[in-house]
C-alpha positions in Angstrom: 20.1 2.8 11.0 17.6 5.0 9.2 15.7 2.1 7.8 15.3 0.5 11.2 13.9 3.8 12.6 11.5 4.2 9.7 10.1 0.8 10.4 9.4 1.8 14.0 7.8 5.1 12.9 5.7 3.2 10.3 4.6 0.7 13.0 3.5 3.5 15.3 1.8 5.3 12.4 -0.2 2.2 11.5 -1.3 1.6 15.0 -2.4 5.2 15.6 -4.3 5.5 12.3 -6.3 2.3 12.6 -7.5 3.0 16.2 -9.3 6.2 15.6 -12.8 4.7 15.5 -15.3 6.7 17.7 -15.7 3.8 20.1 -17.8 5.7 22.6 -20.3 6.6 20.0 -20.5 3.0 18.9 -21.0 1.9 22.4 -23.9 4.2 23.1 -25.8 3.4 19.9 -27.8 0.4 21.2 -28.9 2.5 24.1 -31.0 4.8 21.9 -33.3 1.9 21.1 -35.2 2.4 24.4 -36.6 5.6 22.9 -37.4 3.9 19.6 -39.3 0.9 21.1 -41.0 2.1 24.4 -43.5 -0.8 24.3 -41.0 -3.6 24.5 -40.2 -3.6 28.2 -38.0 -6.7 28.1 -35.8 -5.2 25.4 -35.6 -1.9 27.2 -34.6 -3.6 30.4 -31.9 -5.5 28.6 -30.6 -2.3 27.1 -30.5 -0.6 30.5 -28.6 -3.6 31.9 -26.2 -3.5 29.1 -25.5 0.2 29.5 -24.9 -0.3 33.3 -22.5 -3.1 32.5 -20.6 -1.0 29.9 -20.3 1.8 32.4 -19.0 -0.6 35.0 -16.4 -2.0 32.5 -17.9 -5.5 32.6 -17.8 -5.9 28.8 -18.2 -9.7 28.8 -21.5 -9.6 30.6 -22.6 -6.5 28.5 -22.0 -8.5 25.4 -24.1 -11.4 26.6 -26.8 -8.9 27.6 -26.8 -7.2 24.2 -26.9 -10.6 22.5 -30.1 -11.3 24.4 -31.4 -8.0 23.1 -30.4 -8.9 19.5 -32.4 -12.1 19.8 -35.5 -10.0 20.6 -34.8 -7.5 17.8 -32.9 -9.0 14.9 -33.5 -6.1 12.6 -31.8 -3.3 14.5 -28.2 -2.7 13.3 -27.4 -0.6 16.3 -27.4 -3.6 18.7 -25.0 -5.4 16.5 -22.7 -2.4 16.2 -22.7 -2.1 20.0 -21.7 -5.7 20.3 -18.9 -5.0 17.8 -17.7 -2.1 19.8 -17.5 -4.2 23.0 -15.7 -7.1 21.2 -13.2 -4.6 19.9 -12.6 -3.1 23.3 -11.7 -6.6 24.5 -9.4 -7.2 21.6 -11.6 -9.7 19.9 -11.3 -8.1 16.5 -12.6 -11.0 14.4 -15.7 -11.3 16.5 -16.1 -7.5 16.3 -15.8 -7.7 12.5 -18.6 -10.3 12.4 -20.8 -8.1 14.5 -20.2 -5.1 12.3 -20.9 -7.2 9.2 -24.3 -8.1 10.7 -24.9 -4.4 11.3 -23.9 -3.5 7.8 -26.2 -6.3 6.4 -29.1 -4.4 8.0 -27.8 -0.9 7.2 -25.3 -1.1 4.2 -25.1 2.7 3.7 -23.9 3.5 7.2 -20.3 5.0 6.8 -19.5 4.6 10.5 -20.3 0.9 10.4 -18.0 0.5 7.4 -15.2 2.4 9.2 -15.7 0.3 12.3 -15.5 -2.8 10.2 -12.3 -1.6 8.6 -10.8 -0.9 12.0 -11.7 -4.4 13.2 -10.3 -6.1 10.2 -7.1 -4.1 10.2 -6.5 -5.1 13.8 -7.3 -8.7 12.8 -4.6 -8.3 10.1 -7.1 -8.7 7.2 -5.6 -5.7 5.3 -7.4 -6.4 2.1 -10.8 -6.6 3.8 -10.0 -3.5 5.9 -9.1 -1.6 2.7 -12.4 -2.6 1.1 -14.3 -1.4 4.2 -12.5 1.9 4.4 -13.0 2.5 0.6 -16.8 1.8 1.1 -16.8 4.3 4.0 -15.2 6.9 1.8 -17.8 6.3 -0.9 -20.5 7.0 1.6 -18.9 10.0 3.3 -16.0 11.5 1.3 -15.3 14.3 3.8 -14.3 12.3 6.8 -10.5 12.5 7.1 -10.3 9.5 9.4 -11.5 7.2 6.7 -8.7 8.2 4.4 -6.2 7.8 7.3 -7.4 4.2 8.0 -7.2 3.3 4.3 -3.7 4.9 3.9 -2.5 2.9 6.9 -3.6 -0.5 5.6 -2.2 0.3 2.1 1.1 1.0 3.8 1.0 -2.4 5.4 0.5 -3.8 2.0 3.4 -1.7 0.8 1.2 0.0 -1.7 3.0 3.2 -1.4 1.5 4.9 -4.5 -1.9 4.0 -3.2 -1.2 5.4 0.2 0.2 8.6 -1.2 -2.8 9.1 -3.5 -5.2 8.4 -0.6 -3.6 11.0 1.6 -3.5 13.5 -1.4 -7.2 13.1 -1.8 -7.7 14.7 1.6 -5.9 17.8 0.3 -8.8 18.3 -2.1 -11.0 19.4 0.8 -8.4 20.1 3.5 -5.5 21.8 1.6 -3.8 23.0 4.8 -3.9 19.7 6.7 -0.3 19.5 8.0 -0.8 15.9 9.1 -1.4 14.8 5.6 1.8 16.3 4.4 3.6 14.7 7.2 2.1 11.3 6.3 3.1 11.6 2.7 6.6 12.5 3.7 6.7 9.4 5.9 5.7 7.3 2.9 8.4 8.8 0.8 11.0 8.1 3.5 9.9 4.5 3.7 10.2 4.3 -0.1 13.7 5.6 0.1 12.8 9.0 -1.6 14.3 11.5 0.9 14.3 14.4 -1.6 10.5 14.1 -2.2 10.1 13.6 1.5 11.9 16.9 2.3 9.6 18.9 0.0 6.4 17.8 1.6 7.8 17.7 5.2 8.9 21.3 4.8 5.3 22.2 3.8 4.2 20.3 6.9 6.7 22.3 9.1 5.4 25.6 7.6 1.8 24.6 8.4 2.6 23.1 11.8 5.8 24.8 13.1 5.3 23.4 16.6 4.8 19.8 15.7 7.8 17.8 16.9 7.1 14.7 14.9 7.5 16.7 11.7 10.9 17.8 12.8 11.8 14.2 13.6 10.9 13.1 10.1 12.7 16.1 8.6 15.8 15.0 10.5 15.4 11.5 9.1 15.1 12.9 5.6 18.2 15.0 6.0 20.0 12.0 7.5 19.1 9.9 4.5 20.7 12.6 2.3 23.9 12.5 4.4 23.4 16.0 5.8 24.1 15.3 9.5 24.2 19.0 10.5 20.8 19.7 9.1 19.5 16.4 10.7 20.9 17.3 14.1 19.4 20.8 13.9 16.0 19.2 13.1 16.2 16.7 15.9 17.3 19.5 18.4 14.3 21.5 17.3 12.1 18.5 17.9 13.6 18.1 21.4 12.8 21.8 22.1 9.2 21.3 21.0 8.8 18.0 22.9 11.4 17.6 25.6 9.7 14.4 26.8 10.1 12.4 23.6 12.5 9.5 23.9 12.6 9.0 20.1 14.0 12.6 19.7 16.9 11.9 22.0 17.5 8.5 20.4 17.9 10.2 17.0 20.1 12.9 18.4 22.3 10.2 20.0 22.6 8.3 16.6 23.8 11.4 14.8 26.3 12.3 17.5 27.5 8.7 17.6 28.0 8.8 13.8 30.0 12.0 14.3 32.2 10.3 16.9 31.1 12.6 19.6 30.6 9.7 22.0 30.3 11.6 25.3 27.4 13.7 23.9 25.9 10.7 22.2 25.9 8.8 25.5 24.2 11.7 27.2 21.5 11.7 24.6 20.9 7.9 24.8 20.7 8.1 28.6 18.1 10.9 28.3 16.2 8.6 26.0 16.4 5.8 28.5 15.2 8.1 31.3 12.1 8.8 29.2 11.6 5.3 28.0 13.3 2.8 30.3 12.5 -0.2 28.1 14.1 1.1 24.9 16.2 -1.7 23.6 17.7 0.4 20.9 18.9 3.1 23.4 20.2 0.6 25.8 22.1 -1.2 23.1 23.7 2.0 22.0 24.7 2.8 25.6 26.4 -0.5 26.0 28.3 -0.1 22.7 29.6 3.3 23.7 30.7 2.2 27.2 32.4 -0.9 25.8 34.2 1.2 23.1 35.4 3.5 25.9 36.6 0.5 27.9 34.4 1.6 30.8 33.9 -2.0 31.7 32.1 -1.5 35.0 29.3 0.6 33.6 29.2 -1.5 30.4 28.5 -4.6 32.6 25.6 -2.8 34.2 24.3 -1.7 30.8 24.5 -5.1 29.3 22.9 -6.8 32.2 20.0 -4.4 31.8 19.9 -5.0 28.1 19.7 -8.8 28.7 16.7 -8.1 31.0 15.0 -6.3 28.1 16.1 -8.8 25.4 17.1 -12.1 27.0 17.5 -13.9 23.7 19.9 -11.4 22.1 23.2 -13.3 21.6 25.2 -10.1 21.0 24.1 -8.7 24.3 25.4 -11.8 26.1 28.6 -11.8 24.0 29.3 -8.1 24.8 28.6 -8.7 28.5 31.3 -11.4 28.4 33.7 -9.0 26.8 33.0 -6.4 29.5 33.5 -9.0 32.2 36.7 -10.2 30.6 37.9 -6.5 30.8 37.5 -6.7 34.6 39.2 -10.1 34.8 36.0 -11.7 35.9 36.8 -14.8 33.9 34.3 -17.4 35.2 31.4 -14.9 34.7 32.7 -14.0 31.3 32.9 -17.7 30.3 29.2 -18.2 31.4 28.1 -15.2 29.4 30.0 -16.2 26.2 28.7 -19.8 26.5 25.2 -18.4 26.6 25.9 -16.2 23.6 27.3 -19.2 21.7 24.2 -21.3 22.5 21.9 -18.5 21.3 24.0 -18.0 18.1 23.7 -21.7 17.4 19.9 -21.6 18.0 19.4 -19.0 15.3 21.9 -20.6 12.9 24.4 -17.8 13.0 27.7 -19.6 12.2 29.8 -16.4 12.2 28.5 -15.5 15.7 29.0 -19.1 16.9 32.6 -19.1 15.7 33.3 -15.7 17.3 32.0 -16.9 20.7 33.9 -20.3 20.5 37.1 -18.4 19.7 36.7 -16.1 22.7 35.8 -19.1 24.9 39.0 -20.9 24.0 41.0 -17.7 24.9 39.1 -17.3 28.2 39.5 -20.9 29.2 43.2 -20.9 28.4 43.7 -17.7 30.6 41.8 -19.4 33.4 44.4 -22.3 33.7 
């Protein structure tokens, strides 16, 4: 349970840390050229058109316009960086990386270009290339915290935990009271399965940022990893107080309460998580499990039909729907659900699940006669 949550947290972390590039600044850079080359009217006109297209959100035509400008001035890196920005805005990260590489070829000591290249390569899943670009950005400007965060994120993707921790600790050399850094280090320790080390740095983060709910969530996970459910629940409840609109907080509270067999309270927490994030498969799964265990078949049917909407290829959801329908003597519907579960189990090669479904099918068909 804890490991699955950590993977979700890690995924969110990686996404957040690799998307901090100052995109607006990159977009505006080509537009400064009109002041640098006032004699080139055609170039200035293309840059003005490009700016208008960017402002209008027409990035495809803006790229084409800036490419025309680049043909007129092949020596200005700002045009290529602007094209890279627009490609990144459209999710064309490999094309963005190529544009930033062109900008870097013209201006190799520009830290922002290296950072933008790292961002693009990270989103194109070239983690090694992204790490190299982030390292170069740090060499050029060692006091920009975002460069370290970008490098740490891609090192985590590569499961280089020691490298990520050292990268984050380097920030403490010039920002010793940066709570986010302590939180990130704690997250890495959690993913490594080192909850005691995580607790130490997360408690430092909590001291520096007492109103940061995400720190409390990670503290709760660390306590949970140590088997201290009371301390975990206290941390999660503090996180809920600090951020009452976080579905992840209520999801964690529900898990602890479910483990403590307080099913009514757990159900309430999971339902709160769903109200905040209606497409949460994890919370919906937990709701179905609790309702089924309570033999509340009517509500369990509703819960599993919703879960199937969210995750239609989940064989266990179809199987549990069949069990709930059986509990209400809706045998034909139960048979259809279990048959679907059996087919899905077969498709993924789950022989145990297939056997379980076939056994229940025989029972249902026998009772139908």
